[in-house]
N, C-alpha and C positions, 0 to 999 in steps of 0.2 A: 218602644218607648212613645211615640208619637202619637199607634194608636190607639194606646191609652190615654193621652189628654186631648185629643181629638171627638172623643165619646162623651156619654154618659156613663163611669161606672156604678157597680154594683155591688156595695161592701154587705155582707151576710155576718156581722159578727157574732160570737155568743159572746153574750154578757153574764161573767158568771164572775163568784168570789164567795167569802162569806156574807150572814145575812147585816144587814144595815150597814151595809160597807158605803151605800149610797151608788145604788147599780141604776135603779129608779130613776132618780133623782136627774143622774147624770144623764138619761134620756131626754127628760123633759127637761133639762137645760140646755139641751141641741135644738128640741122642736122647740121650745119656747123664747129661749134666751132667757130665761128668767131664775128665777130660784125657787124652788116647791117644797112643802115639807108630806113629805108622803109617810102612808102605813106598810108597812114590812109587805114586798110581795109571796102571796101563797101561791107555790104551783108555780105558772110562768107566763108572759107574754110576750106576744110577740106585736114587733112594733116596727112599723114603717116608716120612715122618716126620707123625704127629697132636701136635699140639699143645694140650694138653685146655683147659689156663690162657687159650687164645688164641682158642679156638677154629678155629681156623687145621689146614686137613692141606696140610702140606709138601713138595710132587711135587721130588726135586732131580737136576739131570742135571749130573752131575757128570766135568768133562773133565780129561782128561790135561791135565797143561800142557807137554808133550812138544813142541816144537816140532814134530813131522807130525802129532801129535795134532789140537793146536788148532783148524785147519780143519774137523776133522771136526763142529766145534760147530754149524756152520749148518746140517746135517741137523735140528737141533734147535729151530729158531726157531719153527716151527709150532705148536712145542708149549707151550712156556715164554709165561708173563707178567710177568717182570722178570728180571731180571741181577745177580747179585753177582757185582763183579768181586774178587779177594782179591790184595791184595798186599802182599809182604815187606818188612815195614819195618827188618828187619836187611840185604837186600841190598841197600847201597847201588850197584855196582856192576850191575844190570839193572833201576835205575830207569826208564834211559829203552827199554830192550827191553820193562819191561811198560807204560808207557805205547804205542809202537808197536801192543800189541797191542790195549789199550783202544782206540785210535785206527781199528782195523780193523774191532772193534764198534761205534764209534757210527758210521761210514760206511754203515754196511748201510742202506738203505732202509728195508726191511723191519723192523727194530728203532727207526726214526726215536721209536715213541711208546713205549717200553718204558720204564718205571721201572729205575732204573739207582741201585746200592746200591756203591760204594767202600769195601770194608773193608781197614783197612792191619793187618797182622796183626803179630804178635810186638813188639808195646811192652812188653812185661813183660821183653825181654831187655834187660840192663845196655847193651850196645852199639849199640841200635838207635837209628833216625835220628828226631831231632824229629816229630813229626806236620807239625807248620808247613814243616819242611824235606822231608819228602816228598811234601808239598802241592806245595811251589814246584817241585820237581824233576818232578814228573809235568806241571807246566805247561807247566814252560819246555825240555823233552825233545821237544815236539811239533818247536822250531826244530831239534835236533841233527841230524837227517837232511840239512837245508841245509847243514851246516858240515862234520860228522864227516867229519876228514881232507882237507878242502881245503887248498889253499895260498894265502893271504891275505897282500895288501900293504898297509898305508896308507902315505899320503902325508900328510906334514904332520899327526905323529899327535899333536904336541902336550904333552900327560899322559898321554896313550893309551889315555885312555878306554874307545873305541868296540874298538880292537884286543884290547884284553883280552878285553873281555867277545864277541867272535867268538871267542876263544880258550877262552875257558869254555864255550862250544858246542861248542867237539870242533876247532876250525881249528885246523892249523898256521898261525903270524901271525909273521910279521915288521915291526915298526913301524922306520917312517923318519921323519927330520925332519933338518932344521939339523943340521950336526957342530961346529956351538959345544958347546962341552966342559958346559955348565951345561943347556943343553937337553937332550944327550946323557943325562948324568947324572940329570938329574930326571924320564927317561923310566926309565931303565934299576932307578931308585928302586921308580917305582910298579911296574912291573913283576913286581920280588922282594917289593912289599909287598902284592899283588893275588894271587899266584900262590901255589898249593898243590902240598907236595912229594906229594903223593895222587894229585893228579890222573892217569887212562890216560901213556900214551905217545902216544897221539891226540891229548894236546892239549900247543902248544905255543907258546912267545914269543922271540922274540930282536928285537934292538936293532939297526938299522945307520944310518950318516949318507946322509942323502940329497937333495942340493943339484940340483933339477929345471933350473936354469939354466946347472951344470958337473957333466951327470951320469952322463959317460962310464966315469972311476975307478969312482964308484959303482954303477952297475951293474954291473961286473965281479963284484964283494962279493956279488950276491944272486944266488937260485937262481932264475930266470926259466927261462920266463913262470909267469904266477899265473894259477888259478882264477877270482879276486875282487880287486880292487883299490879300495879306499876310500878318501874323501878328504873333506873337509868344510873349507870358506872358505878355498880354495888360488889363487883369481883375485881379483887386486886390482890389478894393474899392464898395460897391452898390450903392452911386451916380454917379462914374465915367457908369453903365452899360447906361443909357441909350443913354446917348450923344455917346459912341462905336458902340452901335446899331443903331442907326439915322446914323451915319458917314458911316456906312459898307452899309446900303440901299442907302446913294447918291453915297457914287465911285461905285459901280459894276452895269455894265450891267443887263438888265433882259436876263436873261440866264444864264452870266455870272458865276463863280467863287470865290469864298473865303476858303481861307485856314487857320484858327487859330490850334493855337497847345499853351495850357496853361498849368501848375499847377496848382492843385486844391488849392489855397495858402488861401482860402476865401470860404466854401463850399455854402454859402448864396449867396453872389457875381454869384459866377460860376450858381446857379439853376435861378437866377434870368434872367442873361445872357441865359442863355439856353430856358428860358420863351418866353423871349422878340425875339429871333430871330427866331422863328417857323411862326411869323405874316409875316415879308416878306422874309423868306428863305427855300428850302426845306434842313433840317439837317440829316450829317450821320456821323455816329463815325465811324471815321478809328481804325480799330485795331491796338494795340501798337504792336502785334506780326512781323509788316511789316517794323517796328523800328531794327536797330542796337541790338542784345541783353544787349551790353553796354550802351542804352540809355531808354532801358526799366523801367518805374516806377510807381507802383500804382495811385501814385499823379497825374500823364499826363495824359491830354485826348486832342485825336485831331479829329479835326471837316474839314467836306468839306461843303459847306453853299453853295447852288444853289439859285441862284435867283431866285423869283418865274414870268412867265410870264406875271400874270396881276397884276405885282407890278407899272408899267409905260409901256411906251413905247416899240411896241413889235420888240424883238431882235432876229436873227438867233441865237440857241444854235449850238454850235462847241459840238459834242460831245469827243470831242482830249482833250479836258479841265480836 
């Protein structure tokens, strides 16, 4: 540590991020200690700054943020010893795009040990997002690629928490439960309370009645087939298992997925459910170790069901789901 502080250090950061995030403005702020208004960087800029007070030489590789330029950054990976990733805190619509770019860098094997600084810029702008929301968005955006634009159906939605959460991650979600007016009214109310008018059109939620013991009329209202079906606590009685399996087989597209989590309240019904699923689905048991310890219990089981391709018309299987 003494050697580091007793001699001049050279920082060679890769300065990157989306276009218009403020990368070049940061350079001028360090150099001139003032605020400038810059035109977008086209290509890349090599900037060398000496910071006498910090006994540091700052050699920055400023790579333009436009999509066709950002991949050029990899040509500088061997020359840098740090990364400064600049995020525009006033650009809420592109936070997930910023995450995807950051994730691309994090997946580079040659950068595995490289120190990373994430700078959230423009926090002085009145409309800027709070820092906590930017951080949360960057964290959650990693899931968006799995759900953006996907058609999702939730069976037995109850309060609708799971389905609404998937919609917030970019899916087109249909919440379903029994046709009881109280249940349907509660679902619609929760969807309204948790929705945001400014969400992109890639995020949608609607509510439909669906009793899988009498599914035919209800299925006509659904926009089948679905990329993903989710269901929780849906296996209780033996007589309800065949119509539930039939509903799953009907609504999941060939190659699509269903995620089912149940508590084994009736072991006979559970075994019947597993046996009947194997006809139309490839069944995979998910380890409970993937759950938070608070929610792990020996009576729970989680299933990933992949609809067999030969179960209907051919469809492209997307491994990202």
